[in-house]
C-alpha positions in Angstrom: 0.0 0.1 0.0 2.9 2.5 0.8 4.3 1.9 -2.6 0.9 2.9 -4.2 0.9 6.1 -2.2 4.4 6.9 -3.3 3.2 6.5 -6.9 0.1 8.6 -6.3 2.2 11.3 -4.7 4.6 11.5 -7.6 1.9 11.8 -10.0 0.2 14.7 -8.2 3.5 16.5 -7.7 4.3 16.3 -11.5 0.8 17.5 -12.3 0.7 20.3 -9.7 4.1 21.6 -10.9 2.9 22.2 -14.6 2.1 25.7 -16.0 -0.1 27.6 -16.2 -1.8 26.8 -12.9 0.8 25.0 -11.0 4.2 25.6 -9.0 7.2 24.3 -11.0 9.2 24.1 -7.7 7.3 20.9 -7.0 8.9 19.2 -9.9 12.3 19.0 -8.1 10.7 16.6 -5.7 8.1 15.0 -7.9 10.1 11.9 -9.0 11.5 11.1 -5.5 8.6 9.0 -4.2 8.5 6.9 -7.3 12.2 6.5 -7.5 12.2 5.6 -3.8 9.5 3.0 -4.3 11.5 1.4 -7.1 14.7 1.4 -5.1 13.0 -0.5 -2.2 11.0 -2.9 -4.5 14.4 -3.7 -6.5 16.3 -4.5 -3.4 13.8 -6.1 -1.2 11.2 -7.9 -3.2 11.8 -10.9 -5.2 8.7 -11.6 -7.0 6.8 -9.6 -9.7 9.2 -6.7 -9.5 9.0 -5.7 -13.1 5.1 -5.9 -13.1 5.0 -3.8 -9.8 7.4 -1.2 -11.2 5.6 -0.8 -14.5 2.1 -0.6 -12.7 3.2 2.0 -10.2 5.0 4.2 -12.7 2.0 4.0 -15.1 -0.2 5.2 -12.3 2.0 8.2 -11.6 2.5 9.1 -15.2 -1.3 8.6 -16.0 -2.0 11.1 -13.2 0.2 13.7 -14.7 -0.9 13.3 -18.3 -4.6 13.3 -17.3 -4.5 16.5 -15.1 -2.2 18.4 -17.4 -3.6 17.5 -20.9 -7.2 16.5 -20.1 -8.3 19.4 -22.3 -7.5 17.2 -25.4 -10.9 15.4 -24.5 -12.7 18.5 -25.6 -11.8 18.4 -29.3 -12.2 14.7 -29.5 -12.8 12.0 -26.9 -10.9 9.3 -28.7 -7.8 11.6 -29.4 -7.6 12.7 -25.8 -8.0 9.2 -24.4 -5.3 7.9 -26.9 -2.8 10.6 -26.1 -3.0 10.4 -22.4 -3.0 6.5 -22.3 -0.3 6.1 -24.7 2.0 8.8 -23.5 1.6 7.4 -20.0 2.5 4.0 -21.4 5.7 5.3 -23.0 6.8 7.0 -19.9 6.2 3.7 -17.8 8.2 1.8 -20.3 11.0 4.3 -20.0 10.7 3.9 -16.1 10.8 0.0 -16.5 13.9 0.0 -18.6 15.5 2.2 -16.0 14.7 -0.4 -13.4 16.0 -3.2 -15.4 19.3 -1.5 -15.9 19.4 -0.3 -12.2 19.3 -3.9 -11.1 22.8 -4.4 -13.0 24.8 -1.4 -11.9 25.5 0.8 -8.9 23.6 3.8 -7.8 25.7 6.4 -9.8 25.4 4.5 -13.1 21.7 3.9 -12.7 21.1 7.5 -11.8 23.1 8.7 -14.7 21.2 6.3 -16.9 17.7 7.5 -15.7 18.7 11.1 -16.4 20.1 10.5 -19.8 17.4 7.9 -20.8 14.7 10.3 -19.8 16.0 13.0 -22.1 16.4 10.4 -24.9 12.7 9.9 -24.4 12.0 13.6 -24.7 14.2 13.8 -27.7 12.4 11.1 -29.3 9.1 12.9 -28.8 10.5 15.8 -30.6 11.7 14.0 -33.7 9.5 10.8 -34.4 6.1 10.8 -36.2 4.2 10.1 -33.0 5.8 13.4 -31.6 4.0 14.8 -28.5 6.6 16.9 -26.7 4.0 18.9 -24.6 5.1 17.3 -21.3 8.7 17.7 -21.7 10.2 18.7 -18.4 12.0 21.9 -19.5 8.7 23.3 -20.6 7.3 23.4 -16.9 9.2 26.7 -16.3 7.6 28.7 -19.1 5.8 30.9 -16.5 8.9 31.5 -14.5 11.0 33.0 -17.1 13.2 34.8 -14.6 14.5 31.4 -13.5 15.5 30.2 -17.0 17.3 33.0 -18.9 20.2 30.5 -19.5 17.9 28.7 -21.9 19.6 30.7 -24.5 22.6 28.4 -23.9 20.7 24.9 -23.2 17.3 25.2 -24.4 14.5 23.4 -22.5 16.8 20.2 -22.2 18.7 22.4 -19.5 15.5 22.5 -17.5 15.0 18.8 -17.9 18.6 18.1 -16.7 18.1 20.5 -13.8 14.8 18.9 -12.6 16.4 15.3 -12.8 19.4 16.1 -11.1 17.8 17.7 -8.1 15.4 14.8 -7.9 18.3 12.2 -7.9 20.3 14.2 -5.4 17.4 14.3 -3.0 16.7 10.6 -3.5 20.4 9.9 -2.6 20.1 11.9 0.5 17.1 10.1 1.7 18.8 6.7 1.0 22.0 7.7 2.9 20.0 8.9 5.9 18.0 5.6 5.9 21.1 3.6 5.9 23.1 5.6 8.5 20.4 7.6 10.5 22.7 10.7 10.7 21.1 14.0 10.7 24.1 15.5 9.3 23.4 13.7 6.1 20.1 15.7 6.0 21.6 19.0 6.7 24.3 18.6 3.9 21.7 17.2 1.6 19.3 20.1 2.2 22.1 22.6 1.6 23.4 20.8 -1.4 20.0 20.5 -3.0 19.0 24.2 -2.0 22.1 25.3 -3.9 21.3 23.1 -7.0 17.9 24.8 -7.1 19.0 28.4 -6.2 22.3 28.8 -8.1 20.6 28.4 -11.5 18.0 30.9 -10.6 20.6 33.3 -9.4 22.5 33.0 -12.7 19.2 33.6 -14.5 18.5 36.8 -12.6 21.9 38.0 -13.1 21.7 37.4 -16.9 18.2 39.0 -16.8 19.6 42.1 -15.0 22.3 42.6 -17.5 20.5 41.8 -20.8 19.8 44.6 -23.2 17.3 44.1 -25.8 17.8 45.4 -29.4 17.1 49.0 -29.9 15.8 48.7 -33.4 12.0 48.1 -33.4 8.9 48.0 -35.6 5.3 48.3 -34.9 3.0 45.2 -35.8 -0.7 44.6 -35.3 -1.9 41.4 -34.5 -5.5 40.3 -35.4 -8.0 38.3 -33.4 -11.2 37.5 -35.3 -12.6 35.1 -32.7 -14.0 32.6 -35.0 -15.6 29.6 -33.4 -14.2 26.6 -35.2 -17.2 24.4 -34.4 -20.1 26.7 -35.4 -18.5 29.5 -37.6 -15.3 28.6 -39.2 -16.3 26.2 -41.9 -19.8 28.1 -42.2 -18.1 31.5 -42.8 -16.6 32.1 -46.3 -13.3 33.8 -47.1 -15.2 37.1 -48.3 -16.6 37.5 -44.9 -13.3 36.9 -43.3 -11.4 39.0 -45.6 -13.8 42.0 -44.6 -13.5 41.2 -41.0 -9.8 41.1 -41.0 -9.4 44.4 -43.0 -11.9 46.1 -40.7 -9.9 45.0 -37.6 -6.6 46.1 -39.2 -8.1 49.6 -40.4 -9.2 50.4 -36.9 -5.9 49.6 -35.3 -3.0 50.7 -37.6 -0.9 53.9 -37.2 1.6 55.6 -39.6 4.1 53.5 -37.9 2.8 50.1 -38.5 4.9 47.8 -40.7 3.1 44.4 -40.5 -0.4 42.8 -39.9 -0.5 39.4 -38.6 -3.7 37.1 -39.0 -4.3 33.6 -37.5 -3.7 30.2 -38.7 -6.0 29.0 -41.6 -8.2 32.0 -41.0 -8.9 31.9 -44.8 -10.4 28.4 -44.6 -12.4 27.9 -48.0 -9.5 25.9 -49.4 -7.6 28.0 -51.9 -6.1 26.3 -55.0 -2.4 27.0 -54.6 -1.8 27.7 -58.3 -4.8 29.9 -58.3 -3.9 32.0 -55.4 -4.0 35.3 -57.2 -7.8 34.9 -57.9 -8.6 34.1 -54.3 -10.4 36.2 -51.7 -7.4 36.0 -49.6 -5.2 37.6 -52.2 -7.9 40.2 -53.0 -8.5 41.5 -49.5 -4.9 41.5 -48.3 -3.6 43.0 -51.7 -6.2 45.9 -51.6 -5.2 46.6 -48.0 -1.6 46.7 -48.8 -2.3 48.9 -51.9 -3.9 51.5 -49.7 -1.2 51.2 -47.0 1.9 50.3 -49.1 4.3 50.6 -46.0 2.6 47.6 -44.5 2.9 43.9 -45.2 0.0 41.5 -44.5 0.9 38.0 -43.0 -1.9 35.6 -42.7 -2.8 31.7 -42.4 -4.6 30.0 -45.1 -5.8 26.5 -46.1 -4.7 25.5 -49.5 -4.6 22.5 -51.8 -3.0 21.5 -55.1 -4.7 18.8 -57.2 -3.0 16.8 -59.8 -3.2 13.6 -62.0 0.5 13.1 -62.6 1.6 9.9 -60.6 5.2 11.2 -60.5 4.1 14.0 -58.3 2.7 11.7 -55.6 4.5 11.5 -52.4 3.8 10.0 -49.1 1.8 13.0 -47.8 -0.5 13.0 -51.0 -4.1 12.3 -50.6 -5.8 10.1 -53.4 -9.4 10.8 -54.5 -9.7 8.4 -57.2 -7.8 6.8 -60.0 -5.0 9.1 -61.1 -6.6 11.8 -58.9 -4.5 13.0 -56.1 -4.1 16.4 -53.9 -1.7 17.9 -51.6 -3.3 19.7 -48.6 -1.5 22.5 -47.1 -1.7 24.4 -43.8 0.1 27.6 -44.9 1.2 31.1 -44.1 1.5 33.9 -46.7 2.6 37.4 -46.9 1.7 40.0 -49.4 3.8 43.2 -49.7 3.5 46.4 -51.8 6.1 45.3 -54.2 3.5 42.8 -55.6 5.4 39.9 -54.3 3.6 37.0 -52.3 5.6 34.4 -50.2 4.4 31.1 -48.9 5.4 28.8 -46.1 3.7 25.4 -45.6 3.5 24.1 -42.0 6.1 21.4 -41.3 5.5 20.1 -37.7 2.2 18.3 -37.9 -0.4 17.4 -35.2 -0.4 13.6 -35.0 -3.8 12.3 -36.3 -5.1 15.6 -37.3 -2.6 16.6 -40.1 -0.3 13.6 -40.0 -0.8 9.8 -40.3 2.2 8.4 -38.5 4.1 5.7 -40.2 1.3 5.1 -42.7 3.5 2.6 -44.7 3.1 0.3 -41.8 -0.1 1.4 -40.1 -2.3 2.1 -43.1 -2.7 -1.4 -44.3 -3.9 -2.3 -40.8 -5.9 0.6 -39.9 -7.0 2.1 -43.3 -7.7 5.8 -43.5 -8.2 6.3 -39.6 -7.3 9.8 -38.6 -7.9 11.6 -35.2 -10.3 14.4 -36.2 -9.1 17.2 -33.9 -9.2 20.1 -36.5 -12.0 19.4 -39.1 -9.9 17.4 -41.5 -9.0 13.8 -42.2 -6.5 14.7 -44.9 -2.8 14.3 -44.7 -1.1 17.6 -44.7 1.9 18.3 -47.0 5.0 19.9 -45.7 8.1 21.7 -46.8 11.6 20.5 -45.8 13.1 23.9 -44.9 11.9 26.6 -42.6 10.8 29.8 -44.5 11.2 33.5 -43.7 9.2 36.5 -45.1 10.9 39.9 -46.0 9.1 42.9 -45.2 9.1 46.0 -47.3 12.2 47.4 -45.6 14.1 44.1 -45.5 13.1 43.2 -42.1 12.5 39.3 -41.9 10.0 37.5 -39.9 9.7 33.8 -39.2 6.1 32.5 -39.8 5.7 29.9 -37.1 2.4 28.1 -37.4 0.6 26.8 -34.3 1.9 23.5 -33.0 5.5 24.3 -34.5 6.0 26.7 -31.6 6.4 23.8 -29.1 9.7 22.7 -30.8 12.7 24.6 -29.7 15.3 23.1 -32.1 12.7 23.3 -35.0 12.2 27.0 -34.3 16.0 27.8 -34.6 15.6 27.0 -38.2 13.7 30.3 -38.8 16.4 32.3 -36.9 19.2 30.6 -38.9 17.3 31.7 -42.0 17.6 35.1 -41.0 14.4 35.9 -39.0 14.8 39.3 -37.1 11.5 38.5 -35.1 9.1 35.6 -35.0 5.4 35.6 -35.9 3.2 32.7 -34.2 -0.1 32.2 -36.0 -2.5 29.9 -34.4 -5.9 28.5 -33.7 -6.3 27.1 -30.2 -10.0 27.4 -30.0 -10.4 23.6 -30.4 -9.9 23.1 -26.6 -12.3 25.7 -25.4 -11.7 27.6 -22.2 -9.1 25.2 -20.8 -5.5 25.1 -19.9 -4.7 24.2 -23.5 -4.4 27.5 -25.0 -2.8 29.0 -22.0 -0.1 26.4 -22.1 0.4 26.8 -25.7 0.9 30.7 -25.3 3.1 30.1 -22.3 5.7 27.7 -24.4 6.1 30.6 -26.8 8.0 32.4 -24.2 10.6 29.8 -24.2 11.2 30.1 -27.9 11.8 34.0 -27.3 14.4 33.3 -24.7 16.2 30.4 -26.6 16.6 32.5 -29.5 16.5 36.0 -28.1 13.7 37.0 -30.7 10.6 39.1 -29.9 7.4 37.3 -30.9 4.1 38.7 -32.3 1.3 36.0 -31.7 -1.9 36.1 -33.6 -4.5 33.5 -32.2 -7.9 33.0 -33.6 -9.9 33.1 -30.4 -6.8 34.1 -28.3 -4.6 34.6 -26.5 -3.0 37.0 -28.9 0.1 38.6 -27.4 3.5 40.3 -27.8 6.5 38.8 -26.1 9.8 40.4 -25.8 13.3 38.9 -26.1 13.3 38.0 -22.4 10.1 35.9 -22.6 8.0 38.4 -20.9 4.5 39.0 -22.1 4.4 42.8 -22.7 0.6 43.0 -23.8 -2.0 40.4 -24.6 -5.7 40.2 -25.8 -7.9 37.8 -23.7 -9.5 34.6 -24.9 -12.5 34.9 -26.8 -12.4 38.6 -27.4 -12.6 40.0 -31.0 -10.2 42.7 -31.8 -6.6 43.5 -32.6 -3.4 44.2 -30.5 -0.9 46.8 -31.5 2.6 46.5 -30.2 6.4 46.9 -31.0 8.8 44.1 -31.6 12.5 44.3 -31.4 14.6 43.2 -34.4 17.6 41.2 -33.4 20.1 39.5 -35.5 22.3 38.0 -32.8 22.5 34.2 -32.8 22.5 32.6 -29.4 24.4 29.5 -28.5 21.3 27.3 -28.4 20.2 28.7 -31.8 23.6 27.6 -33.3 23.9 24.1 -31.4 20.3 23.2 -30.8 19.5 20.1 -28.6 23.1 19.2 -28.1 22.4 18.0 -24.3 19.9 15.6 -25.7 22.3 14.3 -28.3 25.1 13.8 -25.7 22.6 11.9 -23.5 21.8 9.4 -26.4 25.5 8.3 -26.2 25.6 8.2 -22.3 22.4 6.1 -22.2 23.5 3.7 -24.8 27.0 3.4 -23.3 25.4 2.6 -19.6 22.9 0.3 -21.2 25.4 -1.9 -22.9 27.6 -1.9 -19.9 24.7 -3.1 -17.7 24.0 -5.8 -20.2 27.7 -7.2 -20.1 27.7 -10.1 -17.6 30.4 -9.3 -14.9 30.6 -8.9 -11.1 29.5 -5.5 -10.0 28.9 -3.7 -6.7 25.3 -4.0 -5.5 25.7 -1.1 -2.9 22.5 1.0 -3.1 24.2 4.2 -2.8 
């Protein structure tokens, strides 16, 4: 029974440490009860150890996933249940493999394996087709940006490493005290772990106090049309949307405004890619730019390209009938006064909504099953490289579309391409008034710190916002408010260490985890001391 309570405690601590409602300080203790239970089961019980460890860890991680991402259920019951149960399963498998390795090595090696292997799991979640990095531990500090200004050097994996190191250190303190019953062990452990928590925060505060933002700025206006995706979006045509967007823009621009930013797929009728110039989206945005030639207009749009040539078919193409295919795009476009139009096609896709993972293997078994979170059952087509848009005066913006903003290393691609600031266009209305849209906004703050780029965020129903280079939200427009938000974004061309090197911590962790795993599998005599 006590092990069950330990598992429950870990689950609730993990959940209560999450943004935007929780206290991230709890994460420094959250794994300790579960790790403590694993240690005792491994050393003191002979029967059904693996099953117990798997069951207890699954319970912990299920509680964490359920409380933090329950809001997925509001867009689709099946999708929500699938994401929560499967992600909990993957986490439990990671913990079970740690348990298997820990039986064969000493405490230091097992602790190192747990830390590195957990980061390998998070890295996998950033890169495979079943990608779901929402609960990567480094994301948890998104509401405490004054603690993590050093993310410009480490990215979120620095936060993951921080959390896991403190948990392991606390576990070691408890095990040593349990073994020797000396209060001095507790005193030293409390001091050591206090410093492990406070020193990185102190470094961050020092960086924040000395950080100077770029002095070069431009004025932007982000639009929030507040179109309900369940009752309005697919019953409202592009003509009405174009009128609404231009009305909102006209009411809020000034002589200094340089760019208008509208949300993801706000033009939702389905524009033919090759026929864009005759679309309502082009008509309204170009008319606006013609009246205001100093302003560029950036917006989201749903597009498709239909074709009959079999040589053009790729894995993301959708077949309608014999010799009849189409590519479906979730895109951003920008119109400028020099008569140019640039496009970028979303490249990080939502699993089940826009992407059928590993369809070569799964499609013969499952058919055309897709999780319908976003009003489509079509595979989206992506582009390989990040795209940047050049404004009239040569300023460059990185057009991040929705879910892409959760990926740190992916976002660096826009900056490496020359983006002076970032625009996030999104539609978070699928989840209703829950933590979903709040967490999504909060994670954008991490991207600002990692790359030291200001962000202008346009969300269909909110929350639209401006975020500065330090990850601070300088202004915002509340959820389900129709309107526009005007603000300044700084233009920065500096490349941070993280932008240049990406998730190097995770890449190193792969080698460390593999080395320890192979070492554990080699049969030779080892010390079995717990600490």
